[in-house]
C-alpha positions as CSV (number, residue, x, y, z in Angstrom):
1,X,-31.7,-0.8,-69.8
2,X,-31.1,2.9,-70.2
3,X,-32.7,5.8,-68.5
4,X,-32.0,9.5,-69.2
5,X,-28.9,9.4,-67.1
6,X,-28.0,5.8,-66.2
7,X,-27.5,2.3,-67.5
8,X,-29.1,-0.6,-65.6
9,X,-28.2,-4.3,-65.9
10,X,-31.2,-6.6,-65.6
11,X,-30.4,-10.2,-64.7
12,X,-32.7,-13.2,-65.1
13,X,-34.5,-14.2,-62.0
14,X,-32.8,-17.1,-60.3
15,X,-34.9,-20.3,-60.0
16,X,-36.0,-21.2,-56.4
17,X,-34.7,-24.7,-56.8
18,X,-31.2,-23.6,-57.8
19,X,-30.4,-22.1,-54.3
20,X,-29.5,-25.6,-52.9
21,X,-25.8,-26.3,-53.0
22,X,-24.8,-28.5,-55.8
23,X,-22.8,-31.7,-55.0
24,X,-19.4,-32.4,-56.5
25,X,-19.0,-34.5,-59.6
26,X,-17.7,-37.4,-57.4
27,X,-20.7,-37.1,-55.1
28,X,-23.1,-37.1,-58.1
29,X,-21.5,-40.3,-59.4
30,X,-21.6,-42.0,-56.0
31,X,-25.3,-40.9,-55.6
32,X,-26.2,-42.4,-59.0
33,X,-24.5,-45.7,-58.1
34,X,-26.4,-45.8,-54.8
35,X,-29.7,-45.0,-56.6
36,X,-29.0,-47.9,-59.1
37,X,-28.3,-50.3,-56.2
38,X,-31.5,-49.2,-54.4
39,X,-33.6,-49.8,-57.5
40,X,-32.1,-53.1,-58.2
41,X,-32.6,-54.3,-54.6
42,X,-36.3,-53.8,-54.8
43,X,-38.4,-56.9,-55.6
44,X,-41.6,-54.9,-55.7
45,X,-42.4,-53.4,-59.0
46,X,-44.3,-50.6,-57.2
47,X,-41.3,-49.5,-55.3
48,X,-39.0,-49.6,-58.4
49,X,-41.5,-47.5,-60.2
50,X,-41.8,-45.1,-57.2
51,X,-38.0,-44.5,-57.2
52,X,-37.9,-43.9,-61.0
53,X,-40.9,-41.5,-60.7
54,X,-39.2,-39.7,-57.9
55,X,-36.1,-39.2,-60.0
56,X,-38.3,-38.0,-62.9
57,X,-40.2,-35.5,-60.7
58,X,-37.0,-34.1,-59.3
59,X,-35.6,-33.7,-62.8
60,X,-38.8,-31.9,-63.9
61,X,-38.6,-29.5,-61.0
62,X,-35.0,-28.5,-61.9
63,X,-36.0,-28.0,-65.6
64,X,-39.1,-26.0,-64.9
65,X,-39.2,-22.1,-64.7
66,X,-42.5,-22.1,-63.0
67,X,-42.5,-22.0,-59.2
68,X,-45.9,-23.6,-59.1
69,X,-44.8,-26.5,-61.2
70,X,-41.6,-26.9,-59.2
71,X,-43.6,-27.2,-55.9
72,X,-46.0,-29.7,-57.4
73,X,-43.2,-31.9,-58.8
74,X,-41.2,-31.9,-55.6
75,X,-44.3,-32.6,-53.5
76,X,-45.2,-35.5,-55.7
77,X,-42.0,-37.2,-54.7
78,X,-43.3,-37.7,-51.2
79,X,-46.6,-39.1,-52.4
80,X,-44.9,-41.4,-54.9
81,X,-42.7,-43.0,-52.3
82,X,-44.7,-43.0,-49.1
83,X,-47.8,-45.0,-48.7
84,X,-50.2,-42.1,-48.1
85,X,-53.8,-43.4,-47.8
86,X,-57.1,-41.5,-47.8
87,X,-58.5,-44.3,-45.7
88,X,-56.0,-43.6,-42.9
89,X,-57.5,-42.1,-39.7
90,X,-55.0,-39.2,-40.0
91,X,-55.1,-36.5,-42.7
92,X,-52.7,-36.8,-45.6
93,X,-50.5,-34.0,-44.4
94,X,-50.3,-35.5,-40.9
95,X,-49.1,-38.8,-42.5
96,X,-46.4,-37.0,-44.5
97,X,-45.2,-35.1,-41.4
98,X,-45.1,-38.4,-39.5
99,X,-42.5,-39.8,-41.8
100,X,-40.7,-36.6,-42.9
101,X,-40.1,-34.6,-39.8
102,X,-38.1,-37.3,-38.0
103,X,-35.7,-37.5,-41.0
104,X,-35.3,-33.7,-41.2
105,X,-34.8,-33.1,-37.5
106,X,-32.1,-35.7,-37.2
107,X,-30.1,-34.1,-40.0
108,X,-30.3,-30.6,-38.6
109,X,-27.5,-30.7,-36.0
110,X,-25.2,-32.4,-38.5
111,X,-26.0,-29.7,-41.1
112,X,-25.2,-26.9,-38.5
113,X,-21.8,-28.4,-37.7
114,X,-21.1,-29.2,-41.4
115,X,-21.3,-25.4,-42.1
116,X,-19.4,-24.7,-38.9
117,X,-16.6,-26.9,-40.1
118,X,-16.3,-24.9,-43.3
119,X,-16.3,-21.6,-41.4
120,X,-13.8,-22.8,-38.9
121,X,-11.4,-23.9,-41.6
122,X,-11.7,-20.5,-43.3
123,X,-11.1,-18.7,-40.0
124,X,-8.2,-20.6,-38.6
125,X,-6.8,-23.4,-40.7
126,X,-4.0,-24.1,-38.2
127,X,-6.3,-24.7,-35.3
128,X,-8.8,-26.6,-37.5
129,X,-6.1,-29.1,-38.5
130,X,-4.9,-29.4,-34.8
131,X,-8.4,-30.4,-33.8
132,X,-9.2,-32.9,-36.6
133,X,-5.7,-34.5,-36.6
134,X,-5.2,-37.0,-39.4
135,X,-9.0,-37.4,-40.1
136,X,-10.1,-37.0,-43.7
137,X,-13.6,-38.5,-43.5
138,X,-16.2,-35.7,-43.4
139,X,-18.3,-37.3,-40.6
140,X,-15.3,-37.9,-38.4
141,X,-14.1,-34.3,-38.9
142,X,-17.5,-32.9,-37.9
143,X,-17.6,-35.2,-34.9
144,X,-14.2,-33.9,-33.6
145,X,-15.2,-30.3,-34.1
146,X,-18.5,-30.9,-32.3
147,X,-16.6,-32.5,-29.4
148,X,-14.3,-29.5,-29.2
149,X,-17.3,-27.2,-28.9
150,X,-19.6,-29.1,-26.5
151,X,-17.6,-31.4,-24.3
152,X,-16.3,-30.2,-20.9
153,X,-13.0,-32.1,-21.4
154,X,-12.1,-29.5,-24.1
155,X,-13.0,-26.5,-21.9
156,X,-9.5,-25.2,-21.3
157,X,-8.5,-25.4,-24.9
158,X,-11.8,-24.0,-26.0
159,X,-11.6,-21.0,-23.7
160,X,-8.1,-20.3,-24.8
161,X,-9.2,-20.3,-28.4
162,X,-12.1,-18.1,-27.7
163,X,-9.9,-15.4,-26.3
164,X,-8.1,-15.3,-29.7
165,X,-11.4,-14.7,-31.5
166,X,-11.7,-11.1,-30.4
167,X,-11.7,-9.7,-33.9
168,X,-14.4,-12.2,-35.0
169,X,-17.2,-11.8,-32.4
170,X,-19.9,-13.6,-34.5
171,X,-17.7,-16.7,-34.8
172,X,-16.9,-16.6,-31.1
173,X,-20.6,-16.2,-30.2
174,X,-21.6,-19.1,-32.4
175,X,-19.2,-21.4,-30.5
176,X,-20.5,-20.1,-27.1
177,X,-24.1,-20.5,-28.3
178,X,-23.6,-24.1,-29.5
179,X,-21.8,-24.9,-26.2
180,X,-24.8,-23.6,-24.3
181,X,-27.7,-25.2,-26.3
182,X,-25.9,-28.6,-26.6
183,X,-24.5,-28.7,-23.1
184,X,-26.6,-31.7,-22.1
185,X,-28.6,-34.4,-24.0
186,X,-31.8,-32.9,-22.7
187,X,-30.8,-29.4,-24.1
188,X,-30.1,-31.1,-27.4
189,X,-33.6,-32.7,-27.2
190,X,-35.3,-29.4,-26.6
191,X,-33.3,-27.7,-29.3
192,X,-34.1,-30.3,-32.0
193,X,-37.8,-30.6,-31.0
194,X,-38.3,-26.8,-31.4
195,X,-36.7,-27.1,-34.8
196,X,-38.9,-30.1,-35.7
197,X,-42.0,-28.0,-34.8
198,X,-40.9,-25.2,-37.1
199,X,-40.2,-27.7,-39.9
200,X,-43.7,-29.2,-39.4
201,X,-45.3,-25.7,-39.7
202,X,-43.3,-25.1,-42.9
203,X,-44.4,-28.4,-44.4
204,X,-48.0,-27.5,-43.7
205,X,-47.5,-24.1,-45.4
206,X,-46.1,-25.9,-48.4
207,X,-49.1,-28.4,-48.5
208,X,-51.5,-25.5,-48.2
209,X,-49.9,-23.8,-51.2
210,X,-50.0,-27.1,-53.1
211,X,-53.7,-27.3,-52.5
212,X,-54.2,-23.6,-53.5
213,X,-52.4,-24.3,-56.8
214,X,-54.4,-27.4,-57.6
215,X,-57.8,-26.3,-56.6
216,X,-57.7,-22.5,-57.1
217,X,-54.8,-21.9,-59.5
218,X,-53.5,-19.5,-56.8
219,X,-50.5,-19.3,-54.4
220,X,-49.1,-17.1,-51.7
221,X,-46.5,-14.4,-52.4
222,X,-43.7,-16.2,-50.5
223,X,-43.9,-19.3,-52.8
224,X,-40.3,-19.0,-53.9
225,X,-39.1,-19.4,-50.3
226,X,-41.4,-22.4,-49.9
227,X,-40.0,-24.1,-53.0
228,X,-36.4,-23.5,-51.8
229,X,-37.2,-25.1,-48.4
230,X,-39.1,-28.0,-50.1
231,X,-36.2,-28.7,-52.4
232,X,-33.9,-29.0,-49.4
233,X,-36.5,-31.3,-47.6
234,X,-36.8,-33.5,-50.7
235,X,-33.1,-33.9,-51.1
236,X,-32.7,-35.0,-47.4
237,X,-35.7,-37.3,-47.7
238,X,-34.4,-38.9,-50.9
239,X,-30.9,-39.3,-49.5
240,X,-32.3,-41.2,-46.5
241,X,-34.7,-43.4,-48.5
242,X,-32.1,-44.3,-51.2
243,X,-29.4,-45.1,-48.6
244,X,-32.0,-47.3,-46.8
245,X,-33.2,-49.1,-49.9
246,X,-29.6,-49.7,-51.1
247,X,-28.9,-51.4,-47.8
248,X,-31.6,-53.9,-48.4
249,X,-34.7,-52.3,-46.9
250,X,-38.1,-52.0,-48.6
251,X,-40.3,-48.9,-48.0
252,X,-42.3,-50.7,-45.3
253,X,-39.3,-51.9,-43.3
254,X,-37.6,-48.5,-43.8
255,X,-40.6,-46.7,-42.2
256,X,-40.6,-49.2,-39.3
257,X,-36.9,-48.6,-38.7
258,X,-37.5,-44.9,-38.8
259,X,-40.1,-45.2,-36.0
260,X,-37.8,-47.4,-34.0
261,X,-34.9,-44.8,-34.4
262,X,-37.3,-42.1,-33.3
263,X,-38.2,-44.0,-30.1
264,X,-34.5,-44.5,-29.4
265,X,-33.8,-40.8,-30.0
266,X,-36.5,-39.7,-27.5
267,X,-35.3,-42.3,-25.0
268,X,-31.6,-41.2,-25.3
269,X,-32.1,-37.5,-25.2
270,X,-35.2,-36.8,-23.1
271,X,-33.4,-38.0,-20.0
272,X,-32.9,-34.9,-17.8
273,X,-30.1,-36.5,-15.8
274,X,-28.0,-37.7,-18.7
275,X,-24.6,-35.9,-19.4
276,X,-22.8,-35.1,-22.6
277,X,-20.2,-37.7,-23.7
278,X,-18.4,-38.8,-26.8
279,X,-21.1,-41.5,-27.4
280,X,-23.9,-38.9,-27.1
281,X,-22.1,-36.6,-29.6
282,X,-22.0,-39.6,-32.1
283,X,-25.8,-40.1,-31.6
284,X,-26.4,-36.4,-31.8
285,X,-24.8,-36.2,-35.2
286,X,-26.2,-39.5,-36.6
287,X,-28.2,-39.2,-39.7
């Protein structure tokens, strides 16, 4: 574009679903193989069709340029896989949250330390390699970095490293913040439950906009942000479901296992007298 005195470059608006980080080619191949295993493991035609429909809805959302269509396609993935019933005593949105929130909240801490691992490596590669040792597995690397940050046995080494971070106060403050909010299992419990409540509110906002689009042809002005969040939620949800189905579960047993894991999570982390150990760190990062 050109005005009387200046030229302006106008770029095409970026799709809301494109903000999620794309996996590597190797990860895509691995995911496709896992999805194929999950589909082949299902004896029920309904569950095979549900997985195929979920993949189709996800593809449609990526191809669409309409935020409204993106939201509807992504939301349909939940409804195609989960057994959401109008005859249930709870509302449909309550049923979705009942399944979805436990999955998303369990992945939250892992995602924080996954990003922390990238930032740590960029900041001080030498110290990063000293902490992770010979580890090459992503989960093992993240576990070792988490232990460095939260366990008292690393306090001397951690304090020494923090004194070297004077020129990078935000990175130092992040380590100090994680050390504080993850200092005991009960602190972890409170931190994660607060996040779970925020996620639940956001899911309800998404559902409200879904209903506005369907019934009124309208939506709220922050729709792009909701679609971006929903895409992230859907990817985490599908990853959990496909991994479970590829391991031999069906949808019903997967949901039962999810509730059992949630009970174990509450029992392990709601104890006010429990202390942080290596085993607790493993449970804290489990997804």
